[in-house]
N, C-alpha and C positions, 0 to 999 in steps of 0.2 A: 504494500500500500504506500502511495506517495501523496504528498500534499500538492494540490494543483492550483490553489488560489486562496487568498485571504481578503475578505471584504468587511467593512464596518458600516453599520447603520447608525446614523446620528439622529436621535429622536428628541423632540422638544414640545412642551405644551406650557402655555401661560396659566397661572393660577387664579388670576382675577381677584375676586373677593376672598379666595381661600389662601392668599399669600400669608406667610408666617415669618415671625421674627425670631432671632436668637441672639446670642451675645455679640456677634460680629456684624450682622446686617439683617436686612429683610429679604427673604427669598420670594421672588415673584414668578418663578417658572421651575419646571422640572426638566432635566435633561438626562440623556443616557447615550452611551456608546456601546453598541452590541456588536461583537465580533463573530463572524462566521468563517470557518475554515473548511474548505472543500477538499475531497480526495478523489483519486482516480477510480476508486471502487464504489463511489456514490455515498459513502458514509460522511455525514456532515456534522461538525461540532460547533457549539456556540459558547461564547463567553461574554463577560461584561467587565468593563473598566470602571472603577470607582473614580468619579470626578465630580465633586459637588459644585464647585464654583467655576464661572467663566464658560466660554464656549466649548462644548464637547467636541467640536471639530478639531481642536488641537490634539487631543489624544487619538482621535480617529485617523488623523494624518500620520501620526507616529506609527500606528498599527499598519495602515495600508501602504504607506510609502517607505517607511523605515524598516519595519520588522517583517512584513509579509514577504518581500523578496529574499530575506535571509532564511526562510523556512520552506519556501516552495521547492519541490523536488526531493524533500527529505521525508523520512518515515515518521508519521505522527506518533508512533509508539515510543520514539526516542525522546521522551519528555525531558529527562535530565540533561541529555546531550544538547537538545535544542535550547533549553533554558540557559545553560552555560554559554552557548553560542550567542544568543541574543544579549545576554548581560555583558559578556566580555567585549562584544563589538560596539556596545553603547556606553560602557562604564566610565569612560573618560569624562562624560558630561551627563551621565544618566543614572547615578547611583540611587536616586530617590525620585519622588514626585511622579510627573506624568509618564516618564519612560518606564518606570516599574509598574505603574497602573496599566500601561499598554501591554507590557510583557505578561502581566497577570491575565488579561483577557485572552491572549493567545494561548497561554498555558492551560487555562480552564477549558478552552475549546478543544485542545489536544486530548485532555483527559476525558472529555465527553466522547470524542471519537473512539478512544480506547475502550470505554465502557460499552458503547453501542456495537462496536465490532466484535466484542467478546460476549455480548449479551448479558453484561453484568452492571449493576449500579456502581458508580465510582467508589462508594465507600468500601465495596469488596476489594477493589484494587488498592485501597489505602490501608488495608489490613483487617477490615471487618467492622461490624457495627457494635458499639457498646450499648446502643439504644435504638429503638424503632420509632420513637417520637421525640419531639423537642418541647421542653417546657419553655413557653414563650413569654417574654415580657413586652409590653407595648411601649414602643418609642413614639412619642408624640409630645403633647403638652408644650408645644412651642408657643411663642407670644402671638395670640390672634390679633388680626388687624381690623380696625373699624368697628369694634364692639363697645357697648356702653361701659362694661366692666371686664377688665382682663381677668381678674381673680374669679369672678362668677363664671366666665367662659371656661377657664381652666378647670374649675371644680366640676362643672357639668361634663367636660370631656373625661376627667378622671373617674367620675362615678360611672360613666358609660363603659370604661374599660373594666371596671369591677363587675358590672352587670353582665359583660360579655364573657366573663370567666377567667380573665387574666389574674395571675397571682403575683404579678409584679408590673411596674410601670416606671418610665423615666421622664423626669421633668427637666426642662432647660432652665438653667440659672446663668448668672453672669451679668445681671442688670444693675448691680450694686447690692451691698450686703443687706441693707434694710428691705429692699424690694424682694430679694431672694428669700429672706426669712418669711416675709408675708405670704409668698406663694407656697413655700414648703409647709407652713403652718396650716394654711387653708386646705391644702390637698390632704395632708395627714389627717386632719379632723374629719374630712369628708369621706375618706376611704377606710378609716379605721386602722387598727394596729396589726391586722393579720395579713396585710399585703405588703410585699417588698416595694420600697420607694427608693429609686436611684436618682441622682442629679448629675447634670453634665454642664460644666461651665464653658466648654469649648475654648479652653485656655484664655479666659478673660482676665485672670488675676495674676498678681505677683505672689511670691511665696508668703509674705506676711499677711496679705489680704486673705489668701486661701486658708491659712491656718486659723484666722479669726472666723471665717465661715465654717470651716470643718468643726470647730467647737460648738457652733450653733446647730449644725446639722445633726450632731450626736444626740441632742435633746429630742429630736424628732425621729429617732431610730432610722436614719437614712442608711441604706445598705452599702452603697458605694458612692464616692465622689469622683466623677470622671473628668479628666483633663483640667485639673485645677490651675495649672500654669502652662506657659508655652512649651511646646514639645522639645525645643532646643535646651531648655533649662533643666538638665538632669539633676543638678545640685538642688534646685528648687523643689523638684519632686521629692527628693530625699528629705529635705527639711519638712515639707508638708506631711509626708508619711510618718516621720518620727514624732510629730506633734499631734497627730490625728487619731481619734478613736474610731473614725469611720474608715472603711477600706478605701484605698486610693487606686483608681484604675486609669490606664492610659495605653497608648500605642496606636490609636487610630491614624495618627499622622506619622507613623514610622514605617520603614520599608526594609525588607530583606533581613536575613539572619545577621547581617553586619550591623544594621541599625538596632535590632533588638538585643544584640549581645550586651551592649552597655546597660540597657534597662535591666537585664537579667543579672549581670555581674554586680551591679551596684544595688540590686534589690530596691530599685527606685519606686516600684509599684507593688501593690498586693494582687492586682489582676491585670494581665496582659490582654490587649485588644487589637491584634492584627486584623486587618480587613482583607479577606481572601482576594477581593477584586482590586486591591491596591498594593499589598505587601509582597506579591510575587506569585500568586496563584497556588494551586495545590502543591506543586513541586517544592516551592520555597517555604510555604507556611507549615508544611509537615516538618521541615527542619527547625523552624522556630519553635514548634510544639515540642520537639525532641529536646531542644536546649532548655526550654522552660520546665519540662518534666524532670530534668536532672537537678533543677533547683527547687522543685515542688512549688512552682508559681503557677497558679491556675491561668488557663487561657480561655477567655470568653470572647470569641471573635466579634468585631464590629461588623454590622450588616446594614447595607443601604443599597437601594436600587430597585430594579424590576424583578419580575419572577425569575429571570435568568440568574441574577446574582443571588436571589433568595434560595433557589433550588440548589445552586452550587454550594452555598453556605450550609444548607441542610445536609448535603453529602459529607462535608467536612465535619460537621457537628456529630454525625453518627459515629465517625471514627475517632472522635476526641476522647482521649483516655481520661481517667479520673486523676485528680491531683490532691493527694496520692490515692493509689488503689487501696481499698479497705473493705471490710465486710459490709458496712452501711455507708456507701459512698454518697457524697453530696451530688445531687443532680444539677448540672449546670443550667444556667439560663440561656435562652436563645433570643437574640434581638429581632423583633418583628416590627418594622416601621409601619405606623398607622397614620402618619401625616398624609395630607391630601396629595394624591398622585393620579393624574388622569389616565395614564397608560400602563401603570405597574402590572396589573393582572392580565391585561388583554394581549400582551406581547407573546404569550404562549398559548397553545391549544389546551394544555393541561392546567388545572387550577390547584393551588395548595389547599389542603384540608385542615381547617382549624376547628377544634372542638374542646370545650371544657378546659381551656388554658393550654392546650397542646397542639402542635403542628405535626401531622404525620410526615415521616421521612419517606419520599418516594423510593420504591425498590425496583423501578423500571430501569432499563439499561442507560448507561451514561448518567447525565444529570437528571434524567427522568422527565425531561420536557422537550418540546419541539416548537420552533418559532412559527407564529402565525404571520407570515410575510405580508399577506393582504392587509392585515390590521396595522402592521408597521407603517405602511404607505401613508396612513392618515396623519402620522406624526413626524414624518421626515423633516428635518430642519432645512 
């Protein structure tokens, strides 16, 4: 089997009245770059690149014009060989960011091809499933726009997640310490004490501010405090973690085993959050997981995007080991984005199954999904 072509679909939809804010800006659109790899035997693989801000055309150009020609003619089963080829030929200026996100999309598509060709779900190729379903927490609770009361709107959304069966949810913070506390207090009072509440500052604070907030968060039994400081400030992470009674999470903005090595070696976080569609795809994230397991640091991947990225993340989640293995192992959370997304679900023929707080992990070959190309045409950028 040989790779015959690589193509990326750039999708976009404006959010209108459903735009939402977070600590860095207000988001008024959803974008995606979905990569398709074709082979001479008719087996097609799909992947997705994580790229939250700016035009998705940038990462698509990297895939189509930069990486595609480097893999055409090669065997798609050679995932490690091809990953090293792509990284080594771009590493001089591509050790992080868009280049690794682009490599991630190609790598995910190659693993999809392997699974489909062998008639096996990707998690089988990764070593097998530790679980058949994912305990999902709702990612949402962004700052709503154009509402009479932000607090009231957030409380209504949070109660909706509780009623839908979620046992955990994540709130965006980073708007100032007093505002953050008012949001956390209102939501904790609304959902009760039996649901996990996480917060995410999207690196809005310096270490001293984050420490002050962490002390407040502990009073509301917040499960973890995500991205308290900028990702470059490893020392800041270590300061916050040392002073916090709340678990510190991070890694969404980190890339490859080289980037995660420092987080692991310094024990800068309690929870590592590599994004499969950004940190290097299956080939690289499995190496990050192996490194983390040696230090007994839990890995709870960051997940964001369409059904393509979600399906890929579920395959990874199935193969995620316990940290550490024990008789009564803690079941990890899976991030399930519930913010407004016009085309998230429609890009695939198959739909994810959510019931009573859990997502079923597809056991179909590859990622367990296939693109609805006719649907994609409606959202081409």
